[in-house]
N, C-alpha and C positions, 0 to 999 in steps of 0.2 A: 253617399256624397257624389255629386256629379263632377264630371271632368272640368267644367268651366265655372263651378261655384265660386272660385277664388276671384272671378272678375266682377262679381256683384257687390254692391253696397246695399244692404237691406236694413241696416240699423245705423242711420246717419248719426254722426257724433257732432256735438257742438264744437265749432272750430274758431272761436273768437281769438285764440292765441295765435293762429296763423296770420290773421289779417291785421298787420301792425299799424296800418293807417286808419282803420275804422275806429271811430270814436275819438281819435286824437284831437279833432277840432273842438271837442267838448271836454278838454282837459284829461283825456285818457279814458273817459267814461262813455259808454254807448248812450246816445240820446234816448230819451224816454219812449219815443215813438218807433224805435228801431228794434225789431225782434232779434233773438239770438241768431247768429249765423250758423248754418248747418252745412256740413261737408257732404256734398252730393258725390263727388269723385275727387280723390287725392292720392298722390303717390304713397303716402303713409298708410292708406287703407287698402289700396290695390297696387301692389308693387309694379305691375306692368303699365300702370297709367302714366301717360305723358302730359296730363292736364290736371289742374287744380280747379274745382268748381264748387262754389259755395252759394247758398241762397239765404235770404232773410225776408221776413214779412215787414213791410213798412206800414205802420198804423196811422190812423187819422190824427191830425193836429192842425190847429188854426195858427200856430206860431211858425215862423221861419226857423228852419233847422239847418245848421251847418254840420255836415256829417264827416266828410273826409277831406283832409288837407291835400294840397298839390304834391305830386310825386311823379316818378316815372319807373318803368320796369325794363329789364334787359330782355324781355320776351313780349310777344303780342298778347293782347287781352281783349276780350269782348265783354261789354257790360250790357245787361238786358233788364228791362222793366216791363212787367206784364200786369195789366189790369185784370180785374176779376168779374167783369160784367159779361155774362154769357150772351146777352142780347146785343152787345156792341163790344167785340174784343179789342177794338182800337181805343176805347175810352179808358184812360189810365186812372181817372179819379184823383189826379194829383197834378201838381206843377213842380217839376224838378228842374234844377239847374246844374250844369256841368260845364266847366271851362276846359278848353283844349288850347294850350299855348296862349293863355290869357284871352281867348275868344269865348265869350259867354254864349251858351246854348240853353234855351228854355224849352222843356219838353212837356207835352200834355197828353201824348198818345202812347200806347204800347209800342215798344220798339227796342232797338239795340244800337250800339256804336262799337266799331272796331278801333282799337287803340294800338297802333304799331309800336313795336319795341323802341324805346328811347324817346317817345313823344310825351312831353310833360302834360299832365292832365289833372283836373280837379282845381279848385274845390268842387265838391259835389254836395248838394243838399236839396232841401225842399222849401218852396215858398208856401205851399199848402198841400194838405193831403185830406181828401174828403172820404175816401174809401180805402181799405187795406189793399195793397198790391204786393206782388213778389218782385224781388230784386235779385238777380243772379250775376255773379262775377265769374267769368271763365278765363283762367290764366293758362296760356299755352305753355305750361311748365308744370312738372309734378308737384311743385311747392310754391307758395306765394312768397314774393320778396319785392322790395322796392328800395329806392335810395332813401336817405335820411328824410324824415318827415319835417317839412319846413312850414311853420304856421303862416297863414296869409289871412288877410281881412278882405271881406267882400265889399 
């Protein structure tokens, strides 16, 4: 056993229970095109970790999908979406929407957004997905938490 083995996550665990806002827009169920969330790095898995990072695969759908209701955190967060086209890494293969303080943003390219602590964000969802892509949520906290989930309509 190596001196730093305790800092590695080699067997990611499903972490849907951590993410209290995911799927809430669909009555508490994860939408059909959203894969299981996996824990890349969490304080529960690596005690020295000061971040919580989870990822999911977003699968194709021709239907509009409302995934996450609006909420805020007491910590900073980075949301990332990455297309899987090796010939064009900017091509997301989807159109996602994300509101920040009621301002709608529509995204069609690989990218990320920094959400400062206390900034109300979401709903988050997809107008269309033509190719699977990865979605990563990086919470600058060892555990995910948010204020009470308040349903909103787009």
